[in-house]
C-alpha positions in Angstrom: 49.9 2.5 17.6 52.7 4.4 19.2 50.4 6.8 21.0 48.8 3.9 22.9 51.9 1.9 23.6 52.1 3.2 27.2 48.4 3.1 27.9 48.1 0.4 30.7 45.1 -1.7 31.6 44.8 0.1 34.9 44.7 3.5 33.3 42.3 2.6 30.5 40.0 0.7 32.8 40.0 3.7 35.2 39.1 6.1 32.4 36.4 3.8 30.9 34.8 2.2 34.0 35.5 4.6 36.9 35.4 7.9 35.2 32.7 6.7 32.8 34.4 8.2 29.8 33.2 7.1 26.3 35.5 5.6 23.7 35.3 8.9 21.8 36.3 10.8 25.0 39.3 8.6 25.5 40.2 8.7 21.8 40.3 12.5 22.0 42.6 12.4 25.0 45.2 10.3 23.1 44.7 11.8 19.7 43.6 8.5 18.1 40.5 7.1 16.6 37.6 5.5 18.5 38.3 2.2 16.7 41.9 2.3 18.1 40.6 2.6 21.7 38.1 -0.2 21.1 40.9 -2.5 19.8 43.0 -1.5 22.9 40.1 -2.5 25.2 40.0 -5.9 23.5 43.7 -6.4 23.6 43.8 -5.6 27.3 40.7 -7.8 27.9 38.7 -5.0 29.4 35.0 -5.8 29.2 33.1 -3.2 27.1 29.9 -1.6 28.3 26.6 -3.0 27.0 24.7 -0.9 24.5 22.1 -0.1 27.0 24.6 0.9 29.7 26.6 3.0 27.2 23.4 4.8 26.1 22.5 5.4 29.8 25.9 7.0 30.5 25.5 9.1 27.4 22.0 10.3 28.6 23.4 11.2 32.0 26.1 13.3 30.4 23.6 14.9 28.0 25.3 13.5 24.9 22.1 12.1 23.4 18.7 13.9 23.2 16.8 11.5 25.4 16.2 12.7 28.9 17.8 10.8 31.8 15.2 9.7 34.4 16.3 8.8 37.9 15.1 5.6 39.6 16.1 3.5 42.6 18.2 0.8 40.8 18.4 -1.3 44.0 14.6 -1.4 44.5 14.3 -5.2 43.9 17.5 -6.0 45.9 15.9 -5.4 49.3 12.6 -6.7 50.7 9.8 -4.2 51.7 6.0 -4.1 51.5 6.3 -1.8 48.4 8.9 -4.0 46.7 6.9 -7.2 47.2 3.7 -5.5 45.9 5.4 -4.1 42.8 7.0 -7.5 42.1 3.5 -9.0 42.1 2.3 -6.4 39.6 5.3 -6.9 37.3 5.0 -10.7 37.4 1.4 -10.4 36.2 1.1 -7.2 34.2 4.8 -6.4 33.4 7.3 -7.6 30.9 11.0 -7.4 30.1 11.9 -6.9 26.4 14.8 -8.6 24.8 16.7 -5.3 24.8 16.4 -5.0 28.6 13.5 -2.6 29.0 11.0 -3.2 31.8 7.4 -2.2 31.0 4.4 -2.3 33.4 1.0 -1.7 31.6 -2.3 -1.2 33.4 -5.6 0.4 32.9 -5.3 2.1 36.3 -2.9 5.1 36.1 -3.3 5.5 39.9 -1.4 2.3 40.5 1.4 3.2 38.2 1.8 6.5 40.1 2.2 4.5 43.3 4.8 2.3 41.6 6.7 5.4 40.5 6.6 6.8 44.0 7.7 3.5 45.6 10.6 3.2 43.1 11.7 6.8 43.3 11.2 7.0 39.6 11.1 10.1 37.4 10.0 8.1 34.3 6.8 9.4 32.6 3.6 7.4 32.5 2.4 7.3 28.9 -1.0 6.4 27.3 -1.0 3.4 25.0 -1.0 4.3 21.3 -2.9 1.1 20.5 -5.4 0.6 23.4 -7.6 3.3 24.8 -7.5 3.6 28.6 -4.2 1.6 28.9 -1.1 3.3 30.4 2.6 2.3 30.4 5.5 2.8 32.8 8.8 1.9 31.2 12.3 2.0 32.5 15.6 0.3 31.8 18.4 -0.4 34.2 20.8 -3.4 34.2 20.6 -4.0 38.0 16.8 -3.9 38.0 16.6 -6.4 35.2 19.1 -8.7 36.8 17.2 -8.7 40.0 14.0 -9.5 38.3 15.6 -12.3 36.4 16.6 -13.8 39.7 12.9 -13.9 40.5 12.2 -15.8 37.3 10.9 -12.8 35.3 12.2 -12.6 31.8 11.0 -12.0 28.2 7.8 -13.9 27.2 7.2 -15.1 30.7 3.4 -15.2 30.8 3.0 -19.0 30.1 6.1 -20.2 31.9 6.7 -18.0 34.9 6.9 -19.8 38.2 5.9 -18.6 41.7 9.1 -16.9 43.1 10.6 -17.4 46.5 9.0 -14.7 48.7 10.0 -13.8 52.2 7.1 -14.9 54.5 6.7 -11.4 56.0 5.9 -10.0 52.5 3.9 -12.9 51.1 0.5 -11.0 51.5 2.0 -7.9 49.8 3.2 -9.9 46.9 -0.1 -11.7 46.5 -1.9 -8.3 46.7 0.2 -7.2 43.7 -0.7 -10.4 41.9 -4.4 -9.8 42.7 -4.3 -6.2 41.5 -2.7 -7.4 38.3 -4.6 -10.6 37.5 -7.2 -11.0 40.1 -10.8 -9.8 40.2 -13.7 -9.2 42.7 -17.2 -9.6 41.5 -20.8 -9.9 42.7 -23.3 -12.8 42.2 -26.3 -10.6 41.7 -28.7 -13.5 41.2 -28.0 -14.9 44.7 -30.3 -13.8 47.5 -27.6 -12.2 49.6 -25.6 -10.5 46.8 -22.4 -12.4 47.8 -18.8 -11.2 46.9 -16.7 -13.6 44.9 -13.0 -13.4 44.0 -10.7 -15.1 41.6 -7.1 -15.3 40.5 -6.1 -16.0 36.9 -2.8 -17.0 35.2 -1.6 -18.4 31.9 1.1 -20.4 33.8 -0.1 -23.6 35.5 3.0 -23.8 37.6 2.4 -20.3 38.9 -1.3 -20.8 39.8 -0.6 -24.1 41.6 2.1 -22.5 43.8 -0.1 -19.4 44.3 -3.0 -21.6 45.6 -0.6 -23.4 48.0 0.7 -20.1 49.3 -2.8 -18.8 49.8 -3.4 -21.8 52.0 -0.4 -20.8 54.1 -2.1 -17.4 54.7 -5.2 -19.1 56.0 -7.5 -19.7 53.0 -8.9 -23.2 52.3 -7.7 -25.5 49.6 -9.3 -24.8 46.3 -9.7 -26.5 42.9 -7.8 -25.0 40.0 -9.9 -24.7 36.9 -8.7 -24.7 33.4 -10.3 -22.4 30.8 -9.8 -22.4 27.1 -10.1 -19.1 25.3 -9.3 -17.8 21.9 -6.0 -16.5 23.3 -5.0 -19.8 24.9 -5.4 -21.7 28.2 -5.9 -19.9 31.5 -6.0 -21.3 35.0 -8.2 -19.9 37.8 -8.8 -20.1 41.5 -12.2 -19.0 42.8 -13.4 -18.1 46.3 -16.9 -17.6 47.6 -18.2 -14.9 49.9 -16.8 -16.1 53.3 -13.4 -16.9 51.8 -13.4 -13.6 49.9 -13.9 -11.9 53.3 -10.8 -13.8 54.6 -8.8 -12.8 51.5 -9.8 -9.2 52.0 -8.6 -9.2 55.6 -5.3 -10.8 54.5 -4.6 -8.5 51.6 -5.5 -5.3 53.3 -4.4 -6.1 56.9 -2.2 -3.0 57.1 -4.5 -0.7 55.2 -4.1 2.3 54.6 -0.3 2.3 54.8 0.2 -0.2 52.0 0.1 0.2 48.2 -3.1 -1.2 46.6 -5.5 -0.6 43.7 -8.3 1.5 45.2 -10.9 0.4 42.6 -10.7 -3.2 43.7 -10.6 -2.3 47.4 -13.7 -0.2 47.0 -15.5 -2.9 45.2 -14.9 -5.3 48.1 -16.3 -2.6 50.5 -19.3 -2.1 48.2 -20.0 -5.8 48.0 -19.7 -6.4 51.8 -22.0 -3.4 52.4 -24.7 -4.6 50.0 -24.5 -8.2 51.4 -25.0 -6.8 54.9 -28.0 -4.9 53.8 -29.5 -8.1 52.3 -28.9 -9.9 55.6 -30.6 -7.1 57.6 -33.7 -7.3 55.4 -34.0 -11.1 55.7 
């Protein structure tokens, strides 16, 4: 088309990628159709924006009704206590959909509020439409997804996810996130001293094996990994008795209260240790 004959790769790329103009915007500038601009992109071999990125730009510019929510897109690019913790939560209770949306679902809204704060997110926390008491935090950014993929987190990860490479300084923070996602603290009420027990659970054997090895690095003893068959599939667990649960507690909450954590599980530890001490005093 004559109107586009003098449109260079540099100019078109600048309009499209640097100025963030849409195909429709550029088409209006040159008095041509959107299709003509798209064909020019292909002819000049300029990479088009993905659908999710195009929609995001449209949201920023108010061209679509969905509200644009801010978030720290580089959150998973730099190590911190908060980043490692959230990574642990997502690797257990999160997922990435095929269209590039990240979703973290938990029964504890309090934790999702902490995740929002850590990530500088404005995204809303919404109650589940299908499960009472469950809440979702959803967001979609290409950079966040790409960074999570580098850690081995992708669609349908629960049975195949592997333990990612974690910087040693943040290993306890990551495992605390894993514990808040797929771990539990419970009491053996039948025992004379009301001991505290803990366990980790995963649908991925590779993940649980490496988790147990890394827990040894933090000072816990070697444990047997148990396989459990349920109606939903096979799960693998690591269990710790009272003394080792005390060690785990001191590792996970070493920097309390400045670290993010699930208060319900922390308080259950405290309750169990208090009751156990009371039994010892009575003996």
